[in-house]
VOBA-371256 format. One line per 10 residues: number of its first residue (from 1); their letters; for each residue y, x, z of N, C-alpha, C. Coordinates in Angstrom, 1 decimal, padded with zeros to 4 digits, always signed. Each point is the difference from the previous one (the first is absolute). Layout:
REM residues N
NUM) a) Y X Z Y X Z Y X Z  ...
REM end
This chain:
REM residues 260
1) xxxxxxxxxx) -001.2 +000.8 +000.1 +001.2 -000.8 -000.1 +001.1 +000.9 +000.0  +001.0 -000.3 -001.0 +001.2 +000.9 -000.1 +000.9 -000.3 +001.2  +000.6 +001.2 +000.4 +001.0 +000.0 +001.2 +001.2 -000.9 -000.5  +000.4 -000.7 +000.9 +001.4 -000.7 -000.1 +001.1 +000.9 +000.4  +001.0 +000.2 -000.8 +001.2 +000.8 +000.3 +001.3 -000.7 -000.4  +001.1 +000.7 +000.2 +001.2 -000.4 -000.4 +000.0 -000.3 -001.5  -000.7 +000.8 -000.6 -000.1 -000.1 -001.5 -000.9 -000.9 -000.5  -001.0 -000.4 +000.7 -001.1 -001.0 -000.4 +000.3 -001.2 +000.7  +000.8 -000.5 +000.7 +000.4 -001.1 +000.7 +001.2 -000.7 -000.5  -000.1 -000.5 -001.2 +001.2 -000.6 -000.7 +000.2 -001.3 +000.6
11) xxxxxxxxxx) -000.9 -000.7 +000.8 +000.1 -001.4 +000.5 +000.8 +000.1 +001.3  +000.3 +001.2 +000.5 +000.7 +000.0 +001.2 -000.9 -000.4 +001.4  -001.2 +000.3 +000.1 -000.8 -000.3 +001.1 +000.5 +000.8 +001.2  -000.3 -000.8 +001.1 +000.6 +000.7 +001.4 -001.0 +001.1 +000.2  +000.5 +001.3 -000.1 -000.5 +001.2 +000.3 -000.1 +000.5 +001.4  -001.1 -000.5 +000.7 +000.0 +000.1 +001.5 +000.0 +001.5 +000.5  +000.7 +000.3 +000.9 +000.1 +001.5 +000.7 -001.3 +000.2 +000.6  -000.8 +001.1 -000.2 -001.1 +000.4 +000.7 +000.1 +000.0 +001.4  +001.1 +000.3 +000.7 +000.2 +000.0 +001.4 -000.2 -001.3 +000.6  -000.3 -001.0 -000.7 -000.2 -001.3 +000.7 -001.5 -000.2 +000.1
21) xxxxxxxxxx) -000.8 +000.9 -000.4 -001.5 -000.1 +000.2 -000.4 +001.0 +001.0  -001.1 -000.5 +000.7 -000.8 +001.1 +000.8 -001.6 -000.2 -000.4  -000.5 +000.9 -000.7 -001.3 -000.2 -000.6 -000.8 +001.3 +000.6  -001.2 -000.4 +000.4 -001.0 +001.1 +000.6 -001.2 +000.0 -000.8  -000.7 +001.3 +000.1 -001.0 +000.2 -000.8 -001.1 +000.6 +001.0  -001.3 -000.3 -000.2 -001.1 +000.6 +000.8 -001.0 +000.7 -001.0  -000.1 +001.2 +000.0 -001.2 +000.7 -000.8 -000.5 +001.0 +000.8  -001.4 -000.1 +000.2 -000.6 +001.0 +000.9 -000.9 +001.0 -001.1  +000.1 -000.2 -001.1 -000.8 +000.7 -001.0 -001.3 -000.4 -000.2  -000.5 -000.9 +000.6 -001.5 -000.3 +000.0 -000.1 -001.8 -000.6
31) xxxxxxxxxx) +000.6 -000.7 +000.7 +000.0 -001.2 -000.4 +001.3 -000.6 -000.9  +000.0 -001.5 -000.6 +001.1 -000.2 -000.7 +001.3 +000.3 +000.8  +001.0 +000.3 -001.0 +001.4 +000.0 +000.8 +000.4 -001.5 +000.2  +000.8 +000.0 +001.0 +000.6 -001.5 +000.4 +001.5 +000.2 +000.1  +000.7 -001.0 -000.3 +001.5 -000.1 +000.3 +000.3 -001.3 +000.4  +001.1 -000.1 +000.8 +000.7 -001.3 +000.5 +001.4 +000.1 +000.0  +000.7 -001.0 -000.4 +001.4 -000.2 +000.1 +000.5 -000.3 +001.5  +000.5 +001.0 +000.7 +000.2 -000.2 +001.4 +001.4 -000.9 +000.3  +001.0 +000.2 -001.0 +001.2 -000.6 +000.2 +000.6 +000.0 -001.2  +000.7 -001.2 -000.4 +000.9 -000.3 -001.0 +001.2 -000.7 +000.3
41) xxxxxxxxxx) +001.2 +000.4 -000.1 +001.3 -000.5 +000.6 +000.7 -000.8 -001.2  -000.9 -001.3 -000.2 +000.6 -000.8 -001.1 +001.5 -000.5 +000.0  +000.4 -000.1 +001.0 +001.5 -000.5 +000.4 +000.9 +001.1 -000.5  -000.2 +001.0 +000.3 +000.9 +001.3 -000.3 -000.2 +000.3 -001.6  -001.2 -000.2 -000.4 -000.5 +000.2 -001.4 +000.6 -001.1 -000.9  +000.4 -001.1 +000.5 +000.6 -001.1 -000.7 -001.0 -000.7 -000.9  -001.3 -000.1 +000.6 -000.9 -000.7 -000.7 -000.1 -001.4 +000.9  -000.1 -001.1 -000.7 -000.3 -001.2 +000.9 -001.2 -000.2 +000.8  +000.0 -000.7 +001.0 -001.1 +000.1 +000.9 -001.2 -000.8 -000.5  +000.2 -000.8 -001.1 -001.1 -000.7 -000.5 -000.6 +000.7 -001.3
51) xxxxxxxxxx) +000.5 +001.1 -000.4 -000.3 +000.8 -001.1 -001.5 +000.6 +000.4  -000.7 +000.3 -001.1 -001.3 +000.7 +000.3 +000.0 +001.3 -000.4  -000.8 +000.9 +000.9 +000.1 +001.5 -000.4 -001.4 +000.4 -000.5  +000.0 +000.8 -001.0 -001.4 +000.6 -000.4 +000.2 +001.5 -000.2  -001.1 +000.6 +000.0 +000.0 +001.7 +000.1 -000.8 +000.4 -001.1  +000.5 +001.0 -000.8 -000.8 +000.7 -001.0 -000.3 +001.5 +000.5  -001.1 +000.3 +000.4 -000.2 +001.5 +000.4 -000.6 +000.7 -001.3  +000.6 +001.1 -000.1 -000.4 +000.9 -001.1 -000.5 +001.4 +000.5  -000.8 +000.7 -000.9 -000.4 +001.3 +000.0 -000.3 +000.5 -001.4  +001.1 +001.0 -000.3 -000.3 +000.4 -001.5 +000.2 -001.2 -000.8
61) xxxxxxxxxx) -001.0 -000.4 -000.9 +000.1 -001.2 -001.1 -000.7 -001.1 +000.7  -000.6 +000.0 +001.0 -000.8 -001.1 +000.5 +000.9 -000.9 +001.1  -000.3 -001.1 -000.1 +000.9 -000.9 +001.1 -000.9 -001.0 +000.5  +000.6 -000.7 +001.3 -000.8 -001.2 +000.5 +001.0 -000.7 +000.4  -000.4 -001.4 +000.1 +001.2 -001.1 +000.1 -000.4 -000.8 +001.4  +001.1 -000.3 +000.8 -000.3 -000.6 +001.2 +001.1 -001.2 +000.3  -000.6 -001.1 +000.3 +001.1 -001.1 +000.5 +000.1 -000.1 +001.4  +001.2 +000.1 +000.5 +000.1 +000.2 +001.6 +000.7 -001.3 +000.5  +000.3 -001.1 -000.7 +000.6 -001.1 +000.4 +001.5 -000.3 +000.2  +000.6 -000.8 +000.7 +001.3 +000.0 +000.1 +000.6 +001.0 +000.8
71) xxxxxxxxxx) +001.3 +000.3 -000.4 +000.8 +001.2 +000.7 +000.2 -000.1 +001.4  +000.1 -001.4 +000.4 +000.4 -000.3 +001.4 -001.2 +000.1 +000.9  -001.3 -000.1 -000.7 -001.1 +000.0 +000.9 -001.3 +000.7 -000.9  +000.3 +001.1 -000.4 -000.8 +000.8 -000.9 -001.4 +000.5 +000.8  -001.1 +000.2 -000.8 -001.2 +000.3 +000.6 +000.0 +001.6 +000.3  -000.1 +000.3 +001.4 -000.1 +001.3 +000.4 -001.2 +000.7 +000.1  -001.1 -000.7 -000.6 -001.3 +000.6 +000.2 -000.1 +001.3 -000.8  -001.0 +000.8 +000.4 -000.1 +001.1 -000.9 -000.8 -000.3 -001.2  +000.4 +000.5 -001.1 -000.7 -000.3 -001.3 -000.7 +001.4 -000.5  -001.2 -000.1 -000.6 -000.8 +001.0 -000.6 +000.7 +000.4 -001.1
81) xxxxxxxxxx) +000.1 +001.4 -000.3 +000.5 +000.4 -001.2 -001.2 +000.8 -000.7  -001.0 -000.8 -000.7 -001.2 +000.6 -000.6 -000.2 +000.0 -001.4  +001.2 -000.4 -000.8 -000.1 +000.1 -001.4 +000.9 +001.0 -000.7  +000.6 +001.0 +000.9 +000.8 +000.8 -000.7 -000.5 +001.6 +000.2  +000.3 +000.8 -000.9 -000.5 +001.4 +000.2 +000.4 +000.8 +001.2  -000.8 +001.0 +000.6 +000.3 +000.4 +001.1 +000.8 +001.5 -000.1  +000.1 +000.5 -001.1 +000.4 +001.2 -000.2 +001.6 +000.0 -000.4  +000.5 -001.1 +000.1 +001.4 -000.2 -000.3 +000.7 -000.9 +001.2  +001.4 +000.6 +000.3 +000.7 -000.6 +001.2 +000.2 -001.6 -000.2  -000.1 -000.7 +001.1 +000.1 -001.5 -000.1 +001.6 -000.3 +000.0
91) xxxxxxxxxx) +000.3 -000.9 -000.8 +001.3 -000.7 -000.1 +000.1 -001.3 +000.1  +000.9 -000.7 +000.6 -000.1 -001.4 +000.2 +001.4 -000.7 -000.6  -000.2 -001.2 -000.8 +000.9 -000.7 -000.6 +000.1 -001.4 +000.6  +001.0 -000.6 +000.4 +000.0 -001.4 +000.4 +000.9 -000.7 -000.8  -000.5 -001.2 -000.3 +000.8 -001.3 -001.0 -000.1 -001.2 +000.7  +001.1 -000.6 -000.2 +000.3 -001.2 +000.7 +000.2 -001.3 -001.0  -000.5 -001.1 +000.3 +000.1 -001.2 -000.8 +000.3 -001.2 +000.9  +000.5 -001.1 -000.6 -000.1 -001.3 +000.9 -001.2 -000.6 -000.3  -000.3 -000.9 +001.1 -001.4 -000.7 -000.1 -000.3 -000.9 -001.3  -000.9 +000.1 -000.5 -000.4 -000.8 -001.2 +000.7 +000.6 -001.4
101) xxxxxxxxxx) +000.7 +001.2 +000.0 +000.8 +000.6 -001.1 -000.5 +001.3 -000.2  -000.1 +000.4 -001.2 -000.4 +001.1 -000.4 +001.1 +001.1 -000.1  +001.2 -000.5 -000.3 +001.2 +000.9 -000.3 +000.4 +000.7 +001.4  +000.0 +001.4 -000.2 +000.3 +000.8 +001.1 +001.5 -000.1 +000.3  +000.3 +000.0 +001.5 +001.3 +000.0 +000.5 +000.4 +001.4 +000.6  -001.0 +000.8 +000.0 +000.5 +001.3 +000.7 -001.3 +001.0 -000.1  +000.4 +001.4 +000.2 -001.1 +001.0 +000.1 +000.4 +001.1 +000.8  -001.0 +000.9 +000.4 +000.3 +001.2 +000.7 -001.1 +000.9 -000.5  +000.5 +001.1 -000.8 -000.9 +001.1 -000.6 -000.1 +001.2 +001.1  -001.1 +000.6 -000.2 -000.2 +001.4 +000.8 +000.1 -000.1 +001.5
111) xxxxxxxxxx) -000.4 -001.0 +000.4 -000.1 -000.3 +001.6 -001.2 +001.0 +000.4  +000.2 +000.8 +001.0 -000.8 +001.0 +000.5 -000.7 -000.4 +001.5  -001.3 +000.3 +000.1 -000.7 -000.5 +001.3 +000.4 +001.1 +001.0  -000.1 -000.4 +001.2 +000.1 +000.8 +001.3 -001.4 +000.5 +000.2  -000.1 +001.3 +000.1 -001.3 +000.5 +000.1 -000.5 +000.1 +001.4  -001.4 +000.5 +000.3 -000.7 -000.4 +001.2 +000.9 +000.9 +001.2  +000.9 +000.8 -000.2 +000.7 +000.7 +000.9 +001.2 -000.7 +000.4  +000.3 -001.1 -000.8 +001.4 -000.8 +000.2 +001.2 +000.7 -000.7  -000.2 +000.9 -000.8 +001.0 +000.4 -000.6 +000.3 -000.5 -001.6  +001.1 -000.6 -000.2 +000.3 -000.5 -001.3 -000.1 +001.0 -001.0
121) xxxxxxxxxx) -000.9 -000.3 -001.2 -000.1 +000.8 -001.1 +001.2 -000.1 -000.9  +001.3 +000.4 +000.5 +001.2 -000.3 -000.8 +000.7 +001.3 -000.4  -000.8 +001.2 +000.2 +000.7 +001.1 -000.2 +000.0 +000.2 -001.6  +000.7 +001.1 -000.3 -000.1 +000.3 -001.5 -001.2 +000.4 -000.7  -001.0 +000.4 +000.8 -001.3 +000.3 -000.5 -001.0 -000.6 +000.8  -001.0 -000.6 -000.7 -001.1 -000.4 +000.9 -001.2 +001.0 +000.2  -000.8 -000.3 +001.0 -001.2 +000.9 +000.3 -001.1 -001.0 -000.2  -001.0 +000.2 -000.6 -001.1 -000.8 -000.1 -001.5 +000.7 +000.0  -000.8 -000.1 +001.1 -001.0 +000.4 +000.2 -001.1 -000.5 -000.9  -000.8 +000.7 -000.7 -001.1 -000.5 -000.8 -000.9 +001.1 -000.3
131) xxxxxxxxxx) -001.1 -000.3 -000.8 -001.1 +001.0 -000.4 +000.4 +000.7 -001.3  +000.3 +001.4 +000.3 +000.5 +000.7 -001.3 -001.3 +000.9 -000.5  -001.1 -000.1 +000.8 -001.1 +000.7 -000.5 +000.2 +001.6 -000.4  +000.7 +000.6 +000.8 +000.2 +001.5 -000.2 +001.5 +000.5 +000.4  +001.0 -000.5 -000.8 +001.4 +000.4 +000.5 +000.2 -000.6 +001.2  +001.0 +000.9 +000.8 +000.5 -000.6 +001.4 +001.1 -000.9 -000.3  +000.9 +000.1 -001.0 +000.9 -001.1 -000.4 +000.4 +000.0 -001.3  +000.7 -001.0 -000.6 +000.5 -000.1 -001.4 +001.2 -000.8 +000.1  +000.8 +000.0 -000.9 +001.3 -000.6 +000.0 +000.0 -001.0 -001.4  +000.2 -001.3 +000.5 +000.1 -001.0 -001.0 +001.4 -000.3 -000.2
141) xxxxxxxxxx) +000.5 +000.5 -001.1 +001.6 -000.1 -000.3 +000.2 -000.8 -001.0  +000.9 -001.3 +000.1 +000.3 -000.6 -001.1 +000.9 +000.5 -000.9  +000.2 -000.5 -001.1 +001.1 +000.3 -001.1 +001.3 -000.2 +000.8  +001.0 +000.9 -000.4 +001.5 -000.1 +000.5 +000.5 -001.3 -000.1  -000.3 -000.8 -001.2 +000.6 -001.4 -000.2 -000.8 -001.0 +000.7  -001.0 +000.3 +000.7 -000.9 -001.1 +000.5 +000.8 -000.7 +001.1  -000.5 -001.4 +000.3 +000.6 -000.8 +000.8 +000.2 +000.5 +001.5  +001.0 -000.5 +000.7 +000.4 +000.4 +001.3 -001.2 +000.1 +001.0  -000.9 -000.9 -000.1 -001.2 -000.1 +000.9 -001.1 +001.2 -000.3  +000.1 +000.5 -001.0 -001.0 +001.0 -000.7 +000.2 +001.4 +000.5
151) xxxxxxxxxx) +000.2 +000.1 +001.3 +000.3 +001.3 +000.6 -001.1 +001.1 -000.1  +000.2 +001.1 +000.2 -001.0 +001.0 +000.1 -000.9 -000.1 +001.0  -001.3 +000.4 -000.2 -001.1 -000.1 +001.1 -000.8 +001.0 +000.0  -000.2 +000.7 +001.2 -000.7 +001.3 +000.3 -001.5 -000.7 +000.2  -001.1 +000.3 -000.7 -001.3 -000.5 +000.3 -000.7 +001.2 +000.7  -000.4 -000.3 +001.2 -000.7 +001.0 +000.9 -001.4 -000.3 +000.2  -000.7 +001.1 +000.1 -001.5 -000.1 +000.4 -000.2 -000.9 +001.2  -000.7 -001.0 +000.0 +000.0 -001.0 +001.1 -000.9 +000.9 +001.2  -001.1 +000.8 -000.3 -000.8 +000.7 +001.0 +000.7 +001.0 +000.8  +001.3 +000.4 -000.5 +000.9 +001.0 +000.7 +001.0 -000.6 +000.6
161) xxxxxxxxxx) +000.7 -000.9 -000.7 +001.2 -000.9 +000.5 -000.4 -001.4 -000.1  -000.5 -000.6 +000.9 -000.6 -001.4 +000.0 +001.2 -001.0 +000.0  +001.2 +000.4 +000.5 +001.1 -000.9 +000.0 +001.2 +001.0 -000.5  +001.1 -000.8 -000.5 +001.3 +000.7 -000.3 +000.6 +000.9 +001.1  -000.2 -000.9 +001.2 +000.6 +000.6 +001.2 -000.5 +001.4 +000.4  -001.4 +000.1 -000.2 -000.7 +001.2 +000.2 +000.6 +001.2 -001.0  +000.1 -000.4 -001.2 +000.7 +000.9 -000.9 +001.3 +000.5 +000.3  +000.9 -000.9 +000.3 +001.5 +000.5 +000.2 +000.1 +000.6 +001.3  -001.0 -000.1 +000.8 +000.2 +000.7 +001.4 -000.8 +001.3 -000.1  -000.5 +000.4 -001.0 -000.8 +001.4 -000.1 +000.8 +001.0 -000.6
171) xxxxxxxxxx) +000.4 +001.0 +000.6 +001.0 +000.9 -000.5 -000.5 +000.7 -001.2  -001.2 +000.3 +000.0 -000.5 +000.6 -001.5 +000.4 -000.9 -001.0  -000.4 -001.2 +000.2 +000.3 -001.0 -001.2 +001.5 -000.1 -000.4  +000.8 +000.0 +001.1 +001.5 -000.3 -000.4 +000.5 +001.3 -000.4  -000.4 +001.2 +000.6 +000.6 +001.2 -000.5 -000.4 +000.5 -001.5  -001.3 -000.3 -000.4 -000.5 +000.4 -001.2 +000.0 -000.8 -001.1  +000.0 -001.5 +000.3 -000.1 -001.0 -001.0 +001.3 -000.7 -000.3  +001.0 -000.2 +000.9 +001.1 -000.6 -000.1 +001.0 +000.6 -001.0  +000.3 +001.3 +000.1 +000.7 +000.7 -000.9 -000.3 +000.0 -001.4  -001.3 +000.0 -000.3 -000.5 +000.0 -001.2 +000.3 -001.6 -000.7
181) xxxxxxxxxx) -000.3 -001.0 +000.9 +000.4 -001.3 -000.4 +001.4 -000.3 -000.4  +000.9 +000.8 +001.0 +001.4 -000.3 -000.4 +000.4 +000.8 -001.4  -000.7 +001.0 -000.2 +000.3 +000.7 -001.4 -000.5 -000.6 -001.1  -001.2 -000.9 +000.1 -000.5 -000.8 -001.2 +001.0 -001.2 +000.1  +000.5 -000.4 +001.0 +000.9 -001.3 -000.1 +001.3 +000.5 -000.7  +000.5 +001.0 +000.5 +001.2 +000.5 -000.6 -000.1 +000.1 -001.6  -001.0 +000.7 -000.4 -000.3 +000.1 -001.4 -000.1 -001.2 -000.7  -000.6 -001.1 +000.6 -000.2 -001.2 -000.8 +001.3 -000.7 +000.1  +000.9 +000.1 +001.0 +001.2 -000.5 +000.0 +000.8 +000.6 -001.1  +000.0 +001.4 -000.2 +000.9 +000.7 -000.9 -000.5 -000.6 -001.6
191) xxxxxxxxxx) -001.2 -000.4 -000.1 -000.3 -000.5 -001.4 +000.8 -001.3 -000.5  +000.7 -000.5 +000.9 +000.8 -001.1 -000.3 +001.2 -000.2 +001.1  +000.9 +001.0 +000.0 +001.1 +000.1 +001.0 +000.8 -001.3 +000.1  +000.2 -000.8 -001.0 +000.5 -001.2 +000.1 -000.6 -001.2 +000.9  -001.3 +000.3 +000.3 -000.7 -001.0 +000.8 +000.3 +000.0 +001.3  +000.7 +001.2 +000.6 +000.6 +000.0 +001.5 +001.1 -001.0 +000.2  +000.6 -000.5 -001.3 +001.1 -001.0 +000.2 -000.6 -001.4 -000.2  -001.3 -000.2 -000.2 -000.4 -001.3 -000.2 -000.8 -000.4 +001.2  +000.4 -001.0 +000.6 -000.4 -000.6 +001.3 -001.4 -000.7 -000.3  -000.5 -000.4 -001.3 -001.2 -000.5 -000.3 -001.2 +000.9 -000.2
201) xxxxxxxxxx) +000.3 +001.3 +000.2 -001.0 +001.0 -000.3 -000.2 +000.6 +001.5  -001.3 +000.6 +000.0 -000.5 +000.8 +001.3 +001.0 +001.1 +000.3  +000.4 +000.6 -001.1 +000.7 +001.2 +000.1 +001.5 -000.1 +000.5  +000.4 -001.4 -000.4 +001.3 -000.5 +000.6 +000.3 +000.0 +001.4  -001.4 -000.3 +000.5 +000.1 +000.1 +001.7 +000.2 +001.4 +000.4  -000.3 +000.9 -000.6 +000.1 +001.4 +000.4 +001.5 +000.6 -000.1  +000.8 -000.7 -000.6 +001.5 +000.6 -000.2 +000.5 +000.2 +001.3  +000.2 -000.7 +001.2 +000.6 +000.2 +001.2 -000.8 +001.2 +000.8  -001.4 +000.2 -000.2 -000.7 +001.1 +000.6 +000.4 +001.1 -000.8  +000.1 +000.3 -001.3 +000.3 +001.2 -000.6 +001.5 +000.4 +000.4
211) xxxxxxxxxx) +000.8 -000.9 +000.1 +001.4 +000.1 +000.4 +000.1 +000.6 +001.4  -000.7 -000.4 +000.7 -000.2 +000.1 +001.5 -000.4 +001.6 +000.2  -000.8 +000.6 -000.9 -000.5 +001.2 -000.1 +001.0 +001.0 -000.3  +001.3 -000.6 -000.6 +000.9 +000.9 -000.7 -000.2 +000.7 -001.2  -000.9 -000.7 -000.9 -000.3 +000.4 -001.2 +000.6 -000.8 -001.2  +000.6 +000.7 -000.9 +000.7 -000.8 -001.1 -001.1 -000.6 -000.8  +000.7 -001.0 -001.0 -001.0 -000.7 -000.6 -000.8 +000.9 -001.1  -001.1 -000.3 -000.5 -000.7 +000.7 -000.9 +000.5 +000.4 -001.4  +000.0 +001.1 -000.5 +000.5 +000.3 -001.2 -000.4 -000.9 -001.1  +000.7 -000.1 -001.1 -000.4 -000.9 -001.1 -001.0 +000.6 -001.0
221) xxxxxxxxxx) -000.3 +001.2 +000.0 -000.7 +000.7 -000.9 -001.3 +000.4 +000.6  -001.0 +000.8 -000.9 -001.3 +000.2 +000.4 -000.2 +001.4 +000.1  +000.9 +000.9 +000.2 -000.2 +001.4 +000.1 -000.3 +000.6 +001.4  +000.2 +001.1 +000.2 -000.2 +000.6 +001.4 +000.8 -000.7 +001.1  +001.1 -000.6 -000.3 +000.7 -000.5 +000.9 -000.5 -001.2 +000.8  -001.0 -000.7 -000.7 -000.6 -001.0 +000.6 -001.1 +000.5 +001.0  -000.7 +001.1 -000.3 -000.9 +000.6 +001.0 +000.9 +000.6 +001.2  +001.0 +000.4 -000.3 +000.8 +000.6 +001.0 +000.7 -001.1 +000.9  +000.3 -001.2 -000.5 +000.6 -001.0 +000.7 -001.2 -000.5 +000.9  -001.3 -000.2 -000.6 -001.1 -000.6 +000.9 -000.2 +001.0 +001.1
231) xxxxxxxxxx) -000.1 +001.5 -000.3 +000.0 +000.8 +001.1 +000.9 +000.0 +001.0  +001.4 -000.3 -000.3 +001.0 -000.2 +001.0 -000.3 -001.3 +000.9  -000.5 -000.9 -000.6 -000.4 -001.3 +000.8 -001.0 +000.4 +001.0  -001.0 +000.7 -000.4 -001.1 +000.5 +000.8 +000.5 +000.7 +001.3  +000.9 +000.9 -000.5 +000.4 +000.9 +001.2 +000.9 -000.6 +000.9  +000.9 -000.9 -000.4 +000.7 -001.0 +000.9 -001.0 -000.9 +000.9  -001.0 -000.5 -000.6 -001.0 -000.7 +000.5 -000.7 +000.6 +001.0  -000.3 +001.2 -000.2 -000.8 +000.8 +001.0 +000.8 +000.7 +001.3  +001.3 -000.4 -000.3 +000.8 +000.6 +001.0 +000.6 -001.1 +001.0  -000.6 -001.4 -000.3 +000.4 -001.1 +000.9 -000.8 +000.2 +001.3
241) xxxxxxxxxx) +000.4 -000.7 +001.1 -000.5 +000.2 +001.3 -001.5 -000.1 +000.2  -000.6 -001.2 -000.2 -001.4 -000.1 +000.4 -000.9 +000.9 -000.9  +000.3 +000.0 -001.4 -000.9 +000.9 -000.8 +000.2 +001.4 +000.4  +001.4 +000.5 +000.3 -000.1 +001.4 +000.4 -000.6 +000.2 +001.3  -000.1 -000.9 +000.8 -000.6 +000.3 +001.3 -001.6 +000.1 -000.3  -000.5 -000.8 -001.0 -001.3 +000.1 -000.2 -000.4 +001.3 -000.7  +000.8 +000.5 -000.9 -000.1 +001.3 -000.7 +000.0 +001.1 +001.0  +001.0 +000.0 +001.0 +000.1 +001.0 +001.0 -001.2 +000.1 +000.9  -000.7 -001.5 +000.2 -001.2 +000.1 +000.8 -001.1 +000.7 -000.7  -000.3 -000.4 -001.3 -000.8 +000.8 -000.7 +000.0 +001.4 -000.1
251) xxxxxxxxxx) +001.3 +000.5 -000.1 +000.3 +001.5 -000.1 -000.4 +000.7 +001.3  +000.4 -000.9 +001.0 -000.4 +000.5 +001.4 -001.6 +000.3 +000.2  -000.5 -001.1 -000.4 -001.5 +000.0 +000.0 -000.8 +001.0 -000.7  +000.6 +000.2 -001.2 -000.7 +001.1 -000.9 +000.4 +001.3 +000.4  +001.3 +000.2 +000.6 +000.1 +001.3 +000.6 -000.8 +000.4 +001.2  -000.2 -001.2 +000.8 -000.9 +000.2 +001.1 -001.5 +000.5 -000.2  -000.5 -000.6 -001.2 -001.4 +000.3 -000.2 +000.1 +001.3 -000.8  +001.1 +000.6 -000.6 -000.2 +001.4 -000.5 +000.2 +001.0 +000.9  +000.5 -000.4 +001.2 +000.2 +001.1 +001.0 -001.3 +000.0 +001.0  -001.0 -000.9 -000.3 -001.2 +000.2 +000.6 -000.8 +001.1 -000.4
REM end
């Protein structure tokens, strides 16, 4: 199902802000994944109380449809997500219609679930444990012009990092993987510098972060300046507080082993 965006929403549907949703996901890696809608603030979202809410769960090109009932009293029961591929991150779309009518009155794209540790997966990069059958990690990187919900996703080997929280709290992972992820993201952004100005693309969501690092916009050509720009992004990124702390921790650990 094609994403709805400002360019593909000519009828002016009510685009509901994702902050009005609280969505939870349970995945133990053994049984079917389940999700449940914990909260939806229909009043703040401007959706009539009698409207019906439906959910489309997607992973890669596969999708599964769920009817949740009226927005003022929707079904909060856990639903099994058993028709989707498991090697792609889950994304959720919600659509709204009045009772007995098929015409949509609103939608919300790219709603992210709250993981088992209670941390909202709303960062610029997702981390998704899966079975990689060899590699420890891979990066699923969308095209620079892809929709805003198609953000980069780091796939990690489930047997090493069973949850995203385990990965982000491991200094080896943070120090060795994240700078390379940043470099690849920067190079992808440089493929279409204008996408930083487009709020309908995932790269557009990176504009504030790139600016916060104190790095200029990417060059408009494809020569060595692009590589140098990406390298400058990584250097600035590696100097940020938490990442710098993790790198220093790794250096101290390695120096301690060398002295033994």
